[in-house]
ZABA-174813 format. One record per residue: residue number from 1; residue in one letter; x, y, z of N, C-alpha, C, O in turn. Coordinates in nm, 4 decimals. Example, Ala and Ser with C-alpha at 12.3 -4.5 7.8 and 13.67 -1.06 7.14 Angstrom:
// residues 2
1 | a | 1.3190 | -0.5690 | 0.7800 | 1.2300 | -0.4500 | 0.7800 | 1.3200 | -0.3300 | 0.7800 | 1.4236 | -0.3319 | 0.8465
2 | s | 1.2850 | -0.2250 | 0.7080 | 1.3670 | -0.1060 | 0.7140 | 1.2900 | 0.0030 | 0.7870 | 1.3409 | 0.1138 | 0.8039
//
This chain:
// residues 134
1 | x | 0.0799 | -0.1204 | 0.0010 | -0.0031 | -0.0027 | -0.0095 | 0.0824 | 0.1210 | -0.0089 | 0.0448 | 0.2226 | -0.0673
2 | x | 0.2073 | 0.1141 | 0.0620 | 0.2708 | 0.2377 | 0.0849 | 0.3464 | 0.2745 | -0.0388 | 0.3587 | 0.3909 | -0.0770
3 | x | 0.4005 | 0.1618 | -0.1047 | 0.4656 | 0.1817 | -0.2163 | 0.3783 | 0.2526 | -0.3528 | 0.4143 | 0.3345 | -0.4373
4 | x | 0.2606 | 0.1871 | -0.3328 | 0.1495 | 0.2583 | -0.4147 | 0.1259 | 0.3896 | -0.3988 | 0.1288 | 0.4652 | -0.4958
5 | x | 0.1016 | 0.4292 | -0.2843 | 0.0994 | 0.5688 | -0.2282 | 0.2316 | 0.6477 | -0.2616 | 0.2108 | 0.7678 | -0.2791
6 | x | 0.3194 | 0.6211 | -0.2703 | 0.4494 | 0.6865 | -0.2751 | 0.4420 | 0.7067 | -0.4398 | 0.4674 | 0.8192 | -0.4830
7 | x | 0.4115 | 0.6120 | -0.5228 | 0.4368 | 0.6113 | -0.6759 | 0.3169 | 0.7143 | -0.6948 | 0.3394 | 0.8175 | -0.7581
8 | x | 0.1995 | 0.6920 | -0.6460 | 0.0949 | 0.7826 | -0.7201 | 0.1227 | 0.9180 | -0.6673 | 0.0945 | 1.0134 | -0.7398
9 | x | 0.1805 | 0.9417 | -0.5365 | 0.2099 | 1.0851 | -0.5143 | 0.2974 | 1.1461 | -0.6129 | 0.2668 | 1.2478 | -0.6750
10 | x | 0.4204 | 1.0750 | -0.6283 | 0.5172 | 1.1137 | -0.7289 | 0.4550 | 1.1572 | -0.8787 | 0.4887 | 1.2571 | -0.9422
11 | x | 0.3629 | 1.0640 | -0.9164 | 0.3026 | 1.0906 | -1.0514 | 0.2117 | 1.2034 | -1.0554 | 0.1978 | 1.2749 | -1.1546
12 | x | 0.1457 | 1.2189 | -0.9378 | 0.0567 | 1.3242 | -0.9213 | 0.1322 | 1.4607 | -0.9251 | 0.1060 | 1.5598 | -0.9933
13 | x | 0.2241 | 1.4426 | -0.8423 | 0.3122 | 1.5890 | -0.8441 | 0.3765 | 1.6212 | -0.9580 | 0.3710 | 1.7396 | -0.9912
14 | x | 0.4487 | 1.5298 | -1.0408 | 0.5064 | 1.5546 | -1.1600 | 0.4168 | 1.6009 | -1.2469 | 0.4433 | 1.7105 | -1.2962
15 | x | 0.2967 | 1.5371 | -1.2868 | 0.2018 | 1.5831 | -1.3682 | 0.1535 | 1.7017 | -1.3249 | 0.1463 | 1.7862 | -1.4141
16 | x | 0.1106 | 1.7432 | -1.1948 | 0.0663 | 1.8573 | -1.1781 | 0.1653 | 1.9735 | -1.2087 | 0.1401 | 2.0731 | -1.2765
17 | x | 0.2579 | 1.9493 | -1.1596 | 0.3751 | 2.0595 | -1.1850 | 0.4055 | 2.0739 | -1.3423 | 0.4414 | 2.1841 | -1.3836
18 | x | 0.3945 | 1.9843 | -1.4160 | 0.4166 | 1.9853 | -1.5519 | 0.3061 | 2.0654 | -1.6287 | 0.3347 | 2.1422 | -1.7205
19 | x | 0.1925 | 2.0454 | -1.5906 | 0.0822 | 2.1082 | -1.6207 | 0.0698 | 2.2771 | -1.5948 | 0.0272 | 2.3581 | -1.6772
20 | x | 0.1130 | 2.3029 | -1.4742 | 0.1385 | 2.4238 | -1.4252 | 0.2488 | 2.4991 | -1.5034 | 0.2362 | 2.6177 | -1.5338
21 | x | 0.3553 | 2.4264 | -1.5339 | 0.4557 | 2.4871 | -1.6222 | 0.4143 | 2.5277 | -1.7712 | 0.4444 | 2.6316 | -1.8299
22 | x | 0.3335 | 2.4142 | -1.8208 | 0.2923 | 2.4565 | -1.9574 | 0.1816 | 2.5726 | -1.9351 | 0.2013 | 2.6638 | -2.0154
23 | x | 0.0842 | 2.5937 | -1.8600 | 0.0203 | 2.6922 | -1.8224 | 0.0887 | 2.8099 | -1.8330 | 0.0558 | 2.8952 | -1.9154
24 | x | 0.1957 | 2.8252 | -1.7457 | 0.2674 | 2.9400 | -1.7698 | 0.3408 | 2.9709 | -1.8867 | 0.3714 | 3.0871 | -1.9132
25 | x | 0.3716 | 2.8730 | -1.9596 | 0.4523 | 2.8949 | -2.0805 | 0.3532 | 2.9191 | -2.2076 | 0.3920 | 2.9849 | -2.3040
26 | x | 0.2350 | 2.8673 | -2.2026 | 0.1573 | 2.8932 | -2.3149 | 0.1298 | 3.0211 | -2.3653 | 0.1284 | 3.0346 | -2.4877
27 | x | 0.1034 | 3.1361 | -2.2785 | 0.0890 | 3.2671 | -2.3138 | 0.2021 | 3.3222 | -2.3876 | 0.1867 | 3.4142 | -2.4679
28 | x | 0.3056 | 3.2734 | -2.3652 | 0.4472 | 3.3318 | -2.4366 | 0.4727 | 3.2644 | -2.5508 | 0.5563 | 3.3134 | -2.6267
29 | x | 0.4067 | 3.1383 | -2.5873 | 0.4465 | 3.0484 | -2.6955 | 0.4061 | 3.1269 | -2.8310 | 0.2970 | 3.1812 | -2.8485
30 | x | 0.4907 | 3.1244 | -2.9051 | 0.4664 | 3.2028 | -3.0359 | 0.4136 | 3.0872 | -3.1604 | 0.3902 | 3.1169 | -3.2775
31 | x | 0.4046 | 2.9740 | -3.1096 | 0.3482 | 2.8660 | -3.2149 | 0.2146 | 2.8452 | -3.1917 | 0.1483 | 2.7761 | -3.2690
32 | x | 0.1635 | 2.9012 | -3.0865 | -0.0057 | 2.8853 | -3.0703 | -0.0585 | 3.0291 | -3.0983 | -0.0032 | 3.1373 | -3.0788
33 | x | -0.1874 | 2.9982 | -3.1521 | -0.2407 | 3.1207 | -3.2210 | -0.3127 | 3.1834 | -3.0755 | -0.3360 | 3.1217 | -2.9716
34 | x | -0.3335 | 3.2984 | -3.1011 | -0.4050 | 3.4023 | -3.0109 | -0.5221 | 3.3480 | -2.9237 | -0.5277 | 3.3574 | -2.8011
35 | x | -0.6178 | 3.2879 | -3.0072 | -0.7283 | 3.2538 | -2.9663 | -0.7250 | 3.1361 | -2.8739 | -0.8018 | 3.1367 | -2.7776
36 | x | -0.6442 | 3.0355 | -2.8931 | -0.6006 | 2.9212 | -2.8196 | -0.5050 | 2.9178 | -2.6931 | -0.4991 | 2.8301 | -2.6070
37 | x | -0.4139 | 3.0628 | -2.7057 | -0.3466 | 3.0802 | -2.5825 | -0.4028 | 3.0790 | -2.4466 | -0.3547 | 3.0231 | -2.3480
38 | x | -0.5164 | 3.1517 | -2.4548 | -0.5945 | 3.1460 | -2.3166 | -0.6710 | 3.0146 | -2.2712 | -0.6779 | 2.9739 | -2.1553
39 | x | -0.7232 | 2.9598 | -2.3753 | -0.7914 | 2.8285 | -2.3628 | -0.6974 | 2.7420 | -2.2938 | -0.7195 | 2.6848 | -2.1871
40 | x | -0.5704 | 2.7356 | -2.3756 | -0.4783 | 2.6244 | -2.3328 | -0.4187 | 2.6630 | -2.1967 | -0.4131 | 2.5732 | -2.1127
41 | x | -0.3812 | 2.7642 | -2.1696 | -0.3386 | 2.8025 | -2.0264 | -0.4259 | 2.7836 | -1.9165 | -0.3875 | 2.7450 | -1.8061
42 | x | -0.5609 | 2.8144 | -1.9504 | -0.6737 | 2.7830 | -1.8587 | -0.6872 | 2.6327 | -1.8206 | -0.6966 | 2.5924 | -1.7047
43 | x | -0.6870 | 2.5506 | -1.9377 | -0.6960 | 2.4182 | -1.9202 | -0.5832 | 2.3524 | -1.8514 | -0.6095 | 2.2662 | -1.7676
44 | x | -0.4495 | 2.3859 | -1.8795 | -0.3524 | 2.3429 | -1.8174 | -0.3380 | 2.3799 | -1.6425 | -0.2910 | 2.3116 | -1.5515
45 | x | -0.3928 | 2.5014 | -1.6420 | -0.4052 | 2.5467 | -1.4953 | -0.5020 | 2.4664 | -1.4151 | -0.4727 | 2.4036 | -1.3134
46 | x | -0.6347 | 2.4750 | -1.4765 | -0.7234 | 2.3972 | -1.4163 | -0.6993 | 2.2291 | -1.3911 | -0.7601 | 2.1552 | -1.3137
47 | x | -0.6182 | 2.2056 | -1.4597 | -0.5718 | 2.0498 | -1.4482 | -0.4501 | 2.0375 | -1.3668 | -0.4294 | 1.9365 | -1.2996
48 | x | -0.3691 | 2.1367 | -1.3704 | -0.2495 | 2.1314 | -1.2695 | -0.2699 | 2.1571 | -1.1502 | -0.1993 | 2.0899 | -1.0750
49 | x | -0.3585 | 2.2485 | -1.0863 | -0.3694 | 2.2775 | -0.9528 | -0.4077 | 2.1508 | -0.8746 | -0.3426 | 2.1075 | -0.7794
50 | x | -0.5376 | 2.0869 | -0.9321 | -0.5781 | 1.9846 | -0.8570 | -0.4904 | 1.8697 | -0.8533 | -0.5010 | 1.7907 | -0.7595
51 | x | -0.4012 | 1.8503 | -0.9488 | -0.3221 | 1.7301 | -0.9663 | -0.2079 | 1.7753 | -0.8598 | -0.1808 | 1.6891 | -0.7762
52 | x | -0.1451 | 1.8842 | -0.8520 | -0.0550 | 1.9213 | -0.7637 | -0.0948 | 1.9042 | -0.6150 | -0.0295 | 1.8417 | -0.5315
53 | x | -0.2179 | 1.9725 | -0.5933 | -0.2822 | 1.9769 | -0.4595 | -0.2993 | 1.8149 | -0.3939 | -0.2675 | 1.7846 | -0.2789
54 | x | -0.3481 | 1.7357 | -0.4803 | -0.3632 | 1.6100 | -0.4363 | -0.2425 | 1.5305 | -0.4189 | -0.2418 | 1.4398 | -0.3356
55 | x | -0.1389 | 1.5569 | -0.4910 | -0.0171 | 1.5007 | -0.4913 | 0.0520 | 1.5340 | -0.3654 | 0.1098 | 1.4537 | -0.2921
56 | x | 0.0380 | 1.6784 | -0.3461 | 0.0978 | 1.7283 | -0.1858 | 0.0198 | 1.6759 | -0.0834 | 0.0757 | 1.6437 | 0.0215
57 | x | -0.1115 | 1.6608 | -0.0976 | -0.1764 | 1.6074 | 0.0194 | -0.1215 | 1.4679 | 0.0359 | -0.0896 | 1.4347 | 0.1501
58 | x | -0.1062 | 1.3819 | -0.0625 | -0.0558 | 1.2418 | -0.0535 | 0.0575 | 1.2403 | 0.0128 | 0.0634 | 1.1595 | 0.1055
59 | x | 0.1788 | 1.3276 | -0.0143 | 0.3075 | 1.3347 | 0.0434 | 0.2873 | 1.3669 | 0.1826 | 0.3577 | 1.3094 | 0.2657
60 | x | 0.1926 | 1.4588 | 0.2227 | 0.2027 | 1.5210 | 0.3604 | 0.1279 | 1.4020 | 0.4504 | 0.1516 | 1.3966 | 0.5711
61 | x | 0.0352 | 1.3051 | 0.3865 | -0.0060 | 1.2138 | 0.4544 | 0.0970 | 1.0996 | 0.4723 | 0.0999 | 1.0464 | 0.5832
62 | x | 0.1793 | 1.0568 | 0.3796 | 0.2798 | 0.9639 | 0.3958 | 0.4061 | 1.0184 | 0.5238 | 0.4641 | 0.9521 | 0.6097
63 | x | 0.4132 | 1.1526 | 0.4923 | 0.5153 | 1.1940 | 0.6107 | 0.4477 | 1.1808 | 0.7453 | 0.5123 | 1.1270 | 0.8352
64 | x | 0.3357 | 1.2198 | 0.7675 | 0.2369 | 1.2011 | 0.8899 | 0.2516 | 1.0688 | 0.9524 | 0.2949 | 1.0505 | 1.0662
65 | x | 0.2065 | 0.9637 | 0.8576 | 0.2121 | 0.8158 | 0.8770 | 0.3600 | 0.7723 | 0.9146 | 0.3718 | 0.6772 | 0.9919
66 | x | 0.4681 | 0.8318 | 0.8681 | 0.5911 | 0.8049 | 0.9006 | 0.6324 | 0.8522 | 1.0248 | 0.6981 | 0.7740 | 1.0936
67 | x | 0.6067 | 0.9705 | 1.0715 | 0.6162 | 1.0070 | 1.2134 | 0.5413 | 0.9390 | 1.3084 | 0.5835 | 0.9221 | 1.4228
68 | x | 0.4303 | 0.8974 | 1.2693 | 0.3391 | 0.8137 | 1.3607 | 0.4033 | 0.6986 | 1.3882 | 0.4110 | 0.6643 | 1.5062
69 | x | 0.4656 | 0.6113 | 1.2776 | 0.5550 | 0.5025 | 1.3153 | 0.6691 | 0.5100 | 1.4022 | 0.6896 | 0.4369 | 1.4992
70 | x | 0.7449 | 0.6073 | 1.3592 | 0.8541 | 0.6550 | 1.4254 | 0.8327 | 0.6728 | 1.5988 | 0.9087 | 0.6311 | 1.6861
71 | x | 0.7185 | 0.7401 | 1.6141 | 0.6811 | 0.7559 | 1.7338 | 0.6420 | 0.6258 | 1.8286 | 0.6841 | 0.6027 | 1.9419
72 | x | 0.5579 | 0.5549 | 1.7571 | 0.5287 | 0.4251 | 1.8032 | 0.6396 | 0.3403 | 1.8205 | 0.6266 | 0.2629 | 1.9153
73 | x | 0.7548 | 0.3307 | 1.7515 | 0.8547 | 0.2585 | 1.7626 | 0.9297 | 0.2960 | 1.8957 | 0.9658 | 0.2121 | 1.9782
74 | x | 0.9509 | 0.4451 | 1.9085 | 1.0177 | 0.4913 | 2.0375 | 0.9626 | 0.4703 | 2.1320 | 1.0327 | 0.4463 | 2.2303
75 | x | 0.8266 | 0.4691 | 2.1470 | 0.7305 | 0.4349 | 2.2628 | 0.7592 | 0.2983 | 2.3071 | 0.7862 | 0.2627 | 2.4218
76 | x | 0.7492 | 0.2206 | 2.1935 | 0.7572 | 0.0699 | 2.2269 | 0.8724 | 0.0318 | 2.2782 | 0.8761 | -0.0407 | 2.3775
77 | x | 0.9773 | 0.0743 | 2.2191 | 1.1291 | 0.0682 | 2.2769 | 1.1613 | 0.1145 | 2.4258 | 1.2341 | 0.0560 | 2.5060
78 | x | 1.0870 | 0.2385 | 2.4452 | 1.0981 | 0.2835 | 2.5994 | 1.0402 | 0.1859 | 2.6824 | 1.1121 | 0.1585 | 2.7785
79 | x | 0.9140 | 0.1129 | 2.6760 | 0.8514 | 0.0493 | 2.7522 | 0.9219 | -0.0821 | 2.7868 | 0.9327 | -0.1390 | 2.8954
80 | x | 0.9679 | -0.1156 | 2.6630 | 1.0506 | -0.2593 | 2.6456 | 1.1824 | -0.2341 | 2.7400 | 1.2047 | -0.3065 | 2.8370
81 | x | 1.2525 | -0.1447 | 2.7095 | 1.3617 | -0.1311 | 2.8090 | 1.3468 | -0.1068 | 2.9373 | 1.4346 | -0.1477 | 3.0133
82 | x | 1.2340 | -0.0357 | 2.9898 | 1.1936 | -0.0172 | 3.1254 | 1.1582 | -0.1295 | 3.1794 | 1.1834 | -0.1488 | 3.2984
83 | x | 1.0951 | -0.2223 | 3.1050 | 1.0476 | -0.3727 | 3.1638 | 1.1673 | -0.4326 | 3.1727 | 1.1983 | -0.4673 | 3.2867
84 | x | 1.2645 | -0.4614 | 3.0638 | 1.3865 | -0.5288 | 3.0812 | 1.5056 | -0.4711 | 3.1885 | 1.6058 | -0.5348 | 3.2210
85 | x | 1.4829 | -0.3857 | 3.2179 | 1.5810 | -0.3077 | 3.3207 | 1.5116 | -0.2904 | 3.4494 | 1.5672 | -0.2329 | 3.5430
86 | x | 1.3828 | -0.3417 | 3.4584 | 1.3119 | -0.3366 | 3.5962 | 1.3074 | -0.1905 | 3.6629 | 1.3341 | -0.1534 | 3.7772
87 | x | 1.2652 | -0.1240 | 3.5527 | 1.2453 | 0.0277 | 3.5855 | 1.3638 | 0.1149 | 3.5602 | 1.3509 | 0.2373 | 3.5594
88 | x | 1.4879 | 0.0521 | 3.5380 | 1.5889 | 0.1480 | 3.5106 | 1.6294 | 0.1509 | 3.3451 | 1.6133 | 0.0563 | 3.2679
89 | x | 1.6768 | 0.2626 | 3.3167 | 1.7263 | 0.2886 | 3.1837 | 1.8130 | 0.3787 | 3.1614 | 1.8012 | 0.4868 | 3.2190
90 | x | 1.9140 | 0.3564 | 3.0778 | 2.0410 | 0.4607 | 3.0621 | 2.0027 | 0.5403 | 2.9344 | 1.9289 | 0.4949 | 2.8469
91 | x | 2.0571 | 0.6573 | 2.9321 | 2.0421 | 0.7578 | 2.8087 | 2.1265 | 0.6866 | 2.7041 | 2.0865 | 0.7002 | 2.5884
92 | x | 2.2138 | 0.6280 | 2.7192 | 2.2823 | 0.5772 | 2.5971 | 2.2440 | 0.4556 | 2.5600 | 2.2820 | 0.4299 | 2.4458
93 | x | 2.1764 | 0.3601 | 2.6175 | 2.1060 | 0.2507 | 2.5626 | 1.9923 | 0.2858 | 2.5050 | 1.9569 | 0.2301 | 2.4010
94 | x | 1.9125 | 0.3906 | 2.5680 | 1.7860 | 0.4318 | 2.4928 | 1.8168 | 0.4905 | 2.3586 | 1.7544 | 0.4522 | 2.2597
95 | x | 1.9117 | 0.5833 | 2.3503 | 1.9530 | 0.6322 | 2.2356 | 1.9914 | 0.5269 | 2.1352 | 1.9405 | 0.5307 | 2.0232
96 | x | 2.0693 | 0.4426 | 2.1643 | 2.1106 | 0.3420 | 2.0857 | 1.9981 | 0.2730 | 2.0247 | 1.9767 | 0.2711 | 1.9035
97 | x | 1.9227 | 0.2127 | 2.1192 | 1.8034 | 0.1416 | 2.0623 | 1.7154 | 0.2054 | 1.9706 | 1.6650 | 0.1428 | 1.8774
98 | x | 1.6931 | 0.3302 | 1.9920 | 1.5828 | 0.4194 | 1.9277 | 1.6533 | 0.4849 | 1.8039 | 1.5845 | 0.5333 | 1.7141
99 | x | 1.7767 | 0.4866 | 1.7992 | 1.8671 | 0.5396 | 1.6726 | 1.8315 | 0.7166 | 1.7108 | 1.8239 | 0.7970 | 1.6178
100 | x | 1.8160 | 0.7517 | 1.8258 | 1.7853 | 0.9029 | 1.8281 | 1.9235 | 0.9541 | 1.8664 | 2.0108 | 0.8759 | 1.9040
101 | x | 1.9438 | 1.0864 | 1.8569 | 2.0453 | 1.1449 | 1.8860 | 2.0584 | 1.1690 | 2.0480 | 1.9555 | 1.1638 | 2.1153
102 | x | 2.1724 | 1.1926 | 2.1044 | 2.1646 | 1.1813 | 2.2360 | 2.0800 | 1.2978 | 2.2891 | 2.0090 | 1.2729 | 2.3865
103 | x | 2.0782 | 1.4362 | 2.2319 | 1.9814 | 1.5164 | 2.2760 | 1.8495 | 1.4911 | 2.2406 | 1.7695 | 1.5493 | 2.3139
104 | x | 1.8013 | 1.4251 | 2.1545 | 1.6762 | 1.3964 | 2.1418 | 1.6255 | 1.2859 | 2.2475 | 1.5168 | 1.2944 | 2.3047
105 | x | 1.7189 | 1.1796 | 2.2666 | 1.6780 | 1.0926 | 2.3719 | 1.6730 | 1.1423 | 2.5032 | 1.5992 | 1.0851 | 2.5834
106 | x | 1.7442 | 1.2462 | 2.5406 | 1.7329 | 1.3233 | 2.6651 | 1.6103 | 1.3874 | 2.6903 | 1.5526 | 1.3919 | 2.7990
107 | x | 1.5725 | 1.4385 | 2.5798 | 1.4497 | 1.5151 | 2.5967 | 1.3313 | 1.4425 | 2.6159 | 1.2445 | 1.4833 | 2.6931
108 | x | 1.3183 | 1.3192 | 2.5404 | 1.2226 | 1.2183 | 2.5433 | 1.2300 | 1.1506 | 2.6878 | 1.1213 | 1.1198 | 2.7366
109 | x | 1.3301 | 1.1274 | 2.7524 | 1.3476 | 1.0686 | 2.8793 | 1.2988 | 1.1655 | 2.9737 | 1.2258 | 1.1333 | 3.0674
110 | x | 1.3353 | 1.2792 | 2.9526 | 1.3118 | 1.3946 | 3.0625 | 1.1607 | 1.4112 | 3.0629 | 1.0954 | 1.4210 | 3.1668
111 | x | 1.1130 | 1.4136 | 2.9499 | 0.9521 | 1.4264 | 2.9593 | 0.8862 | 1.3095 | 3.0128 | 0.7943 | 1.3269 | 3.0928
112 | x | 0.9215 | 1.1909 | 2.9788 | 0.8686 | 1.0688 | 3.0498 | 0.9105 | 1.0562 | 3.1875 | 0.8406 | 0.9850 | 3.2595
113 | x | 1.0213 | 1.1177 | 3.2414 | 1.0570 | 1.1053 | 3.3875 | 0.9511 | 1.2077 | 3.4423 | 0.8807 | 1.1725 | 3.5370
114 | x | 0.9377 | 1.3212 | 3.3925 | 0.8262 | 1.3979 | 3.4648 | 0.6843 | 1.3676 | 3.4583 | 0.6027 | 1.4170 | 3.5361
115 | x | 0.6588 | 1.2970 | 3.3776 | 0.5268 | 1.2442 | 3.3530 | 0.4931 | 1.1261 | 3.4338 | 0.3750 | 1.1009 | 3.4580
116 | x | 0.5879 | 1.0526 | 3.4769 | 0.5942 | 0.9326 | 3.5353 | 0.6526 | 0.9464 | 3.6881 | 0.6541 | 0.8570 | 3.7727
117 | x | 0.7037 | 1.0901 | 3.7030 | 0.7570 | 1.1153 | 3.8593 | 0.8619 | 1.0132 | 3.8831 | 0.8649 | 0.9420 | 3.9835
118 | x | 0.9540 | 1.0090 | 3.7790 | 1.0823 | 0.9320 | 3.8013 | 1.2065 | 1.0011 | 3.8386 | 1.2113 | 1.1241 | 3.8369
119 | x | 1.3082 | 0.9282 | 3.8724 | 1.4261 | 1.0016 | 3.9301 | 1.5319 | 0.9603 | 3.8262 | 1.5198 | 0.8604 | 3.7553
120 | x | 1.6438 | 1.0507 | 3.8222 | 1.7685 | 1.0247 | 3.7372 | 1.8795 | 1.0388 | 3.8214 | 1.8839 | 1.1194 | 3.9143
121 | x | 1.9727 | 0.9589 | 3.7892 | 2.1196 | 0.9931 | 3.8523 | 2.2136 | 1.0025 | 3.7390 | 2.1979 | 0.9536 | 3.6271
122 | x | 2.3168 | 1.0742 | 3.7839 | 2.4305 | 1.0966 | 3.6814 | 2.5558 | 1.0304 | 3.7642 | 2.5793 | 1.0541 | 3.8827
123 | x | 2.6318 | 0.9431 | 3.6798 | 2.7222 | 0.8576 | 3.7518 | 2.8492 | 0.9785 | 3.7242 | 2.8437 | 1.0812 | 3.6565
124 | x | 2.9778 | 0.9137 | 3.8159 | 3.1011 | 1.0000 | 3.7944 | 3.1413 | 1.0101 | 3.6685 | 3.2120 | 1.1058 | 3.6370
125 | x | 3.1080 | 0.9243 | 3.5842 | 3.1531 | 0.9176 | 3.4428 | 3.0692 | 1.0069 | 3.3487 | 3.0984 | 1.0261 | 3.2306
126 | x | 2.9813 | 1.0502 | 3.4006 | 2.8850 | 1.1439 | 3.3475 | 2.7609 | 1.0649 | 3.2663 | 2.6914 | 1.1215 | 3.1819
127 | x | 2.7460 | 0.9320 | 3.3039 | 2.6360 | 0.8557 | 3.2223 | 2.5056 | 0.8859 | 3.2968 | 2.5098 | 0.8893 | 3.4198
128 | x | 2.3885 | 0.9085 | 3.2319 | 2.2603 | 0.9296 | 3.2983 | 2.1813 | 0.8262 | 3.2820 | 2.1662 | 0.7711 | 3.1729
129 | x | 2.1083 | 0.7809 | 3.4184 | 2.0353 | 0.6712 | 3.4124 | 1.8790 | 0.7169 | 3.4854 | 1.8669 | 0.7882 | 3.5850
130 | x | 1.7920 | 0.6685 | 3.4236 | 1.6512 | 0.7045 | 3.4974 | 1.6063 | 0.5932 | 3.5719 | 1.6415 | 0.4818 | 3.5333
131 | x | 1.5347 | 0.6037 | 3.6720 | 1.4792 | 0.5107 | 3.7561 | 1.3162 | 0.5283 | 3.7626 | 1.2649 | 0.6178 | 3.8298
132 | x | 1.2438 | 0.4386 | 3.6899 | 1.1135 | 0.4534 | 3.7008 | 1.0396 | 0.3536 | 3.7847 | 1.0729 | 0.2351 | 3.7821
133 | x | 0.9440 | 0.3952 | 3.8564 | 0.8728 | 0.3279 | 3.9559 | 0.7749 | 0.2141 | 3.8824 | 0.6753 | 0.2593 | 3.8260
134 | x | 0.7926 | 0.0936 | 3.8795 | 0.6964 | 0.0022 | 3.8211 | 0.5785 | -0.0330 | 3.8908 | 0.4977 | -0.1107 | 3.8401
//
């Protein structure tokens, strides 16, 4: 399904942009007679705008779905690591398992620590671990 949506979004966007470019070029085209210039420009404009809009909407939907999947993966990994660590989780392990940057992982864990009233400790080496109450 996703590959079909990606292909259709690409086809719609390319077709729409092509029609819009033709609509912009038609009024200055010397090979088209004066009577047909306006009708060709309007026809391509009327065709190009909906194609581009639907293509853009589809791309936005794909992006939104991708973000939802990423968020679901991060949440699942968080709860799995909490369960495996019996309430303990380190910043480094969370960042590694979720493939987030250290800063992104820290922001996420800080938000979860506030939400669940968890504690965190900093080791003498600078490692951060969070303690969640199960």
